[in-house]
N, CA and C atoms as an extended XYZ file, in Angstrom:
267
Properties=species:S:1:pos:R:3:atomname:S:1:resname:S:1:resid:I:1 pbc="F F F"
N        17.350       33.712      123.675 N   MET     1
C        16.628       34.164      122.494 CA  MET     1
C        17.535       35.074      121.662 C   MET     1
N        17.529       34.877      120.380 N   ALA     2
C        18.374       35.664      119.483 CA  ALA     2
C        17.839       37.083      119.352 C   ALA     2
N        18.758       38.025      119.238 N   ASN     3
C        18.329       39.400      119.016 CA  ASN     3
C        18.049       39.613      117.523 C   ASN     3
N        17.564       40.784      117.183 N   ILE     4
C        17.201       41.089      115.792 CA  ILE     4
C        18.389       40.886      114.855 C   ILE     4
N        19.547       41.371      115.249 N   GLU     5
C        20.722       41.256      114.388 CA  GLU     5
C        21.060       39.795      114.085 C   GLU     5
N        21.013       38.955      115.123 N   GLU     6
C        21.300       37.530      114.917 CA  GLU     6
C        20.257       36.868      114.036 C   GLU     6
N        18.995       37.203      114.244 N   LYS     7
C        17.923       36.635      113.422 CA  LYS     7
C        18.078       37.033      111.967 C   LYS     7
N        18.372       38.309      111.722 N   VAL     8
C        18.537       38.788      110.350 CA  VAL     8
C        19.750       38.119      109.703 C   VAL     8
N        20.828       37.991      110.446 N   GLU     9
C        22.020       37.332      109.907 CA  GLU     9
C        21.705       35.909      109.464 C   GLU     9
N        21.045       35.158      110.303 N   ILE    10
C        20.670       33.784      109.967 CA  ILE    10
C        19.761       33.753      108.743 C   ILE    10
N        18.869       34.713      108.669 N   LEU    11
C        17.881       34.774      107.604 CA  LEU    11
C        18.489       35.077      106.229 C   LEU    11
N        19.447       35.995      106.162 N   VAL    12
C        19.920       36.482      104.859 CA  VAL    12
C        21.305       35.973      104.449 C   VAL    12
N        22.038       35.392      105.360 N   LYS    13
C        23.425       35.006      105.070 CA  LYS    13
C        23.552       34.089      103.866 C   LYS    13
N        22.766       33.040      103.807 N   SER    14
C        22.901       32.085      102.696 CA  SER    14
C        22.557       32.730      101.355 C   SER    14
N        21.553       33.594      101.318 N   LYS    15
C        21.182       34.273      100.071 CA  LYS    15
C        22.306       35.206       99.617 C   LYS    15
N        22.884       35.930      100.554 N   ILE    16
C        23.979       36.839      100.211 CA  ILE    16
C        25.175       36.054       99.678 C   ILE    16
N        25.497       34.951      100.319 N   GLU    17
C        26.612       34.120       99.859 CA  GLU    17
C        26.306       33.469       98.515 C   GLU    17
N        25.062       33.090       98.304 N   GLU    18
C        24.623       32.519       97.025 CA  GLU    18
C        24.850       33.517       95.887 C   GLU    18
N        24.726       34.801       96.191 N   LEU    19
C        24.933       35.860       95.200 CA  LEU    19
C        26.413       36.172       94.974 C   LEU    19
N        27.284       35.555       95.775 N   GLY    20
C        28.720       35.754       95.589 CA  GLY    20
C        29.340       36.799       96.506 C   GLY    20
N        28.632       37.169       97.566 N   TYR    21
C        29.125       38.174       98.506 CA  TYR    21
C        29.309       37.553       99.884 C   TYR    21
N        29.999       38.282      100.737 N   ASN    22
C        30.158       37.878      102.128 CA  ASN    22
C        29.319       38.798      102.999 C   ASN    22
N        28.615       38.224      103.945 N   LEU    23
C        27.912       39.021      104.943 CA  LEU    23
C        28.942       39.380      106.000 C   LEU    23
N        29.201       40.660      106.148 N   TYR    24
C        30.246       41.094      107.066 CA  TYR    24
C        29.699       41.452      108.440 C   TYR    24
N        28.547       42.116      108.464 N   ASP    25
C        27.973       42.501      109.751 CA  ASP    25
C        26.515       42.898      109.549 C   ASP    25
N        25.753       42.801      110.620 N   VAL    26
C        24.367       43.280      110.654 CA  VAL    26
C        24.253       44.178      111.865 C   VAL    26
N        23.663       45.333      111.651 N   GLU    27
C        23.515       46.304      112.735 CA  GLU    27
C        22.070       46.807      112.756 C   GLU    27
N        21.476       46.782      113.918 N   TYR    28
C        20.124       47.323      114.098 CA  TYR    28
C        20.220       48.310      115.249 C   TYR    28
N        20.037       49.577      114.927 N   ALA    29
C        20.278       50.609      115.939 CA  ALA    29
C        19.250       51.729      115.835 C   ALA    29
N        18.967       52.304      116.980 N   LYS    30
C        18.078       53.461      117.031 CA  LYS    30
C        18.923       54.727      116.895 C   LYS    30
N        18.494       55.568      115.985 N   GLU    31
C        19.138       56.852      115.787 CA  GLU    31
C        18.036       57.890      115.729 C   GLU    31
N        18.000       58.728      116.735 N   GLY    32
C        16.897       59.673      116.838 CA  GLY    32
C        15.630       58.904      117.132 C   GLY    32
N        14.597       59.162      116.362 N   LYS    33
C        13.322       58.466      116.579 CA  LYS    33
C        13.171       57.211      115.719 C   LYS    33
N        14.119       56.978      114.825 N   ASP    34
C        14.026       55.859      113.885 CA  ASP    34
C        15.007       54.745      114.220 C   ASP    34
N        14.635       53.534      113.807 N   TYR    35
C        15.526       52.387      113.891 CA  TYR    35
C        16.053       52.089      112.492 C   TYR    35
N        17.321       51.768      112.403 N   PHE    36
C        17.949       51.491      111.129 CA  PHE    36
C        18.532       50.087      111.129 C   PHE    36
N        18.250       49.359      110.063 N   LEU    37
C        18.853       48.053      109.850 CA  LEU    37
C        19.921       48.229      108.786 C   LEU    37
N        21.147       47.919      109.156 N   ARG    38
C        22.256       48.019      108.214 CA  ARG    38
C        22.844       46.632      108.024 C   ARG    38
N        22.981       46.263      106.769 N   ILE    39
C        23.578       44.979      106.413 CA  ILE    39
C        24.829       45.298      105.607 C   ILE    39
N        25.959       44.908      106.149 N   TYR    40
C        27.235       45.196      105.515 CA  TYR    40
C        27.704       43.969      104.749 C   TYR    40
N        28.045       44.190      103.490 N   ILE    41
C        28.521       43.103      102.641 CA  ILE    41
C        29.929       43.420      102.154 C   ILE    41
N        30.613       42.380      101.735 N   ASP    42
C        31.965       42.549      101.224 CA  ASP    42
C        32.183       41.529      100.114 C   ASP    42
N        33.208       41.765       99.333 N   SER    43
C        33.569       40.872       98.248 CA  SER    43
C        35.046       41.078       97.941 C   SER    43
N        35.692       40.045       97.444 N   GLU    44
C        37.105       40.179       97.066 CA  GLU    44
C        37.288       41.211       95.971 C   GLU    44
N        36.282       41.402       95.142 N   LYS    45
C        36.349       42.367       94.034 CA  LYS    45
C        35.976       43.776       94.475 C   LYS    45
N        35.514       43.918       95.728 N   GLY    46
C        35.025       45.211       96.188 CA  GLY    46
C        33.521       45.285       96.005 C   GLY    46
N        32.929       46.314       96.558 N   ILE    47
C        31.479       46.484       96.520 CA  ILE    47
C        31.150       47.873       95.983 C   ILE    47
N        30.188       47.904       95.101 N   GLY    48
C        29.706       49.167       94.557 CA  GLY    48
C        28.204       49.278       94.745 C   GLY    48
N        27.649       50.351       94.282 N   LEU    49
C        26.218       50.597       94.417 CA  LEU    49
C        25.393       49.501       93.745 C   LEU    49
N        25.817       49.041       92.585 N   THR    50
C        25.092       47.983       91.874 CA  THR    50
C        25.032       46.703       92.708 C   THR    50
N        26.117       46.394       93.397 N   ASP    51
C        26.139       45.213       94.262 CA  ASP    51
C        25.137       45.365       95.406 C   ASP    51
N        25.115       46.550       96.002 N   CYS    52
C        24.170       46.813       97.093 CA  CYS    52
C        22.731       46.689       96.615 C   CYS    52
N        22.449       47.222       95.432 N   GLU    53
C        21.099       47.135       94.874 CA  GLU    53
C        20.712       45.684       94.598 C   GLU    53
N        21.654       44.905       94.088 N   LYS    54
C        21.396       43.490       93.776 CA  LYS    54
C        21.042       42.721       95.045 C   LYS    54
N        21.831       42.913       96.092 N   VAL    55
C        21.568       42.219       97.348 CA  VAL    55
C        20.238       42.667       97.933 C   VAL    55
N        19.982       43.959       97.903 N   THR    56
C        18.731       44.493       98.448 CA  THR    56
C        17.519       43.872       97.766 C   THR    56
N        17.568       43.798       96.443 N   SER    57
C        16.406       43.251       95.722 CA  SER    57
C        16.174       41.787       96.071 C   SER    57
N        17.228       41.081       96.407 N   GLU    58
C        17.097       39.664       96.751 CA  GLU    58
C        16.667       39.428       98.197 C   GLU    58
N        17.018       40.317       99.113 N   ILE    59
C        16.711       40.048      100.521 CA  ILE    59
C        15.492       40.802      101.046 C   ILE    59
N        15.002       41.786      100.320 N   ASN    60
C        13.837       42.544      100.801 CA  ASN    60
C        12.630       41.649      101.073 C   ASN    60
N        12.299       40.770      100.137 N   ASP    61
C        11.146       39.884      100.330 CA  ASP    61
C        11.364       38.934      101.505 C   ASP    61
N        12.594       38.467      101.653 N   ILE    62
C        12.917       37.567      102.766 CA  ILE    62
C        12.675       38.280      104.094 C   ILE    62
N        13.145       39.516      104.186 N   LEU    63
C        12.957       40.302      105.413 CA  LEU    63
C        11.484       40.618      105.647 C   LEU    63
N        10.764       40.939      104.574 N   ASP    64
C         9.332       41.244      104.716 CA  ASP    64
C         8.550       40.041      105.225 C   ASP    64
N         8.840       38.871      104.689 N   LYS    65
C         8.118       37.662      105.102 CA  LYS    65
C         8.416       37.291      106.549 C   LYS    65
N         9.662       37.490      106.975 N   ALA    66
C        10.031       37.169      108.357 CA  ALA    66
C         9.354       38.107      109.338 C   ALA    66
N         9.165       39.355      108.924 N   ASP    67
C         8.423       40.341      109.714 CA  ASP    67
C         9.006       40.553      111.125 C   ASP    67
N        10.333       40.516      111.220 N   TYR    68
C        10.986       40.769      112.505 CA  TYR    68
C        10.873       42.234      112.912 C   TYR    68
N        10.851       43.089      111.909 N   ILE    69
C        10.838       44.532      112.150 CA  ILE    69
C         9.645       45.103      111.403 C   ILE    69
N         8.746       45.722      112.129 N   LYS    70
C         7.529       46.248      111.498 CA  LYS    70
C         7.835       47.354      110.504 C   LYS    70
N         8.606       48.333      110.924 N   GLU    71
C         9.018       49.405      110.023 CA  GLU    71
C        10.520       49.462      110.076 C   GLU    71
N        11.127       49.549      108.923 N   ARG    72
C        12.589       49.597      108.913 CA  ARG    72
C        13.075       50.502      107.794 C   ARG    72
N        14.200       51.047      108.031 N   ILE    73
C        14.939       51.742      106.991 CA  ILE    73
C        16.166       50.874      106.774 C   ILE    73
N        16.288       50.312      105.590 N   LEU    74
C        17.354       49.363      105.300 CA  LEU    74
C        18.478       50.070      104.564 C   LEU    74
N        19.648       49.962      105.123 N   PHE    75
C        20.834       50.471      104.460 CA  PHE    75
C        21.651       49.288      103.999 C   PHE    75
N        21.950       49.258      102.731 N   ARG    76
C        22.867       48.262      102.222 CA  ARG    76
C        24.189       48.984      102.178 C   ARG    76
N        25.185       48.385      102.714 N   SER    77
C        26.432       49.105      102.810 CA  SER    77
C        27.596       48.201      102.502 C   SER    77
N        28.689       48.835      102.206 N   PHE    78
C        29.919       48.112      102.000 CA  PHE    78
C        30.907       48.569      103.057 C   PHE    78
N        31.975       47.862      103.173 N   ILE    79
C        32.937       48.140      104.225 CA  ILE    79
C        33.744       49.387      103.878 C   ILE    79
N        33.777       50.303      104.810 N   ASN    80
C        34.656       51.469      104.721 CA  ASN    80
C        35.649       51.307      105.864 C   ASN    80
N        36.790       50.767      105.554 N   TRP    81
C        37.754       50.399      106.591 CA  TRP    81
C        38.200       51.589      107.427 C   TRP    81
N        38.085       52.793      106.928 N   ASN    82
C        38.528       53.966      107.671 CA  ASN    82
C        37.478       54.515      108.610 C   ASN    82
N        36.250       54.020      108.529 N   ARG    83
C        35.140       54.626      109.249 CA  ARG    83
C        34.892       54.036      110.631 C   ARG    83
N        34.816       52.727      110.726 N   LYS    84
C        34.352       52.117      111.959 CA  LYS    84
C        34.970       50.744      112.137 C   LYS    84
N        35.147       50.353      113.334 N   SER    85
C        35.644       49.019      113.624 CA  SER    85
C        34.474       48.037      113.602 C   SER    85
N        34.592       47.004      112.805 N   PHE    86
C        33.545       45.997      112.686 CA  PHE    86
C        34.014       44.690      113.277 C   PHE    86
N        33.064       43.880      113.672 N   LYS    87
C        33.399       42.523      114.066 CA  LYS    87
C        33.290       41.656      112.813 C   LYS    87
N        34.368       41.030      112.434 N   LYS    88
C        34.346       40.198      111.234 CA  LYS    88
C        33.655       38.889      111.535 C   LYS    88
N        32.760       38.480      110.656 N   ARG    89
C        32.013       37.238      110.819 CA  ARG    89
C        32.655       36.165      109.984 C   ARG    89
């Protein structure tokens, strides 16, 4: 059975690519009492806040309809190569 991260990746990857971005990683982690869903995107041109907002507006309904996570805090993020080691997809 696929975990939440795999399910979310399958669910949103095509939409993100349709928008002209690459899905780099999906992370679902508990921090304190809350769970956070982080979707990392990348682009050859780089990623800014406007790009994150654009992707968020397109995938929020998709995530809501799938209802994999009852309550979530969604972080749209871009790659910060100095911060953390990611698995490239």
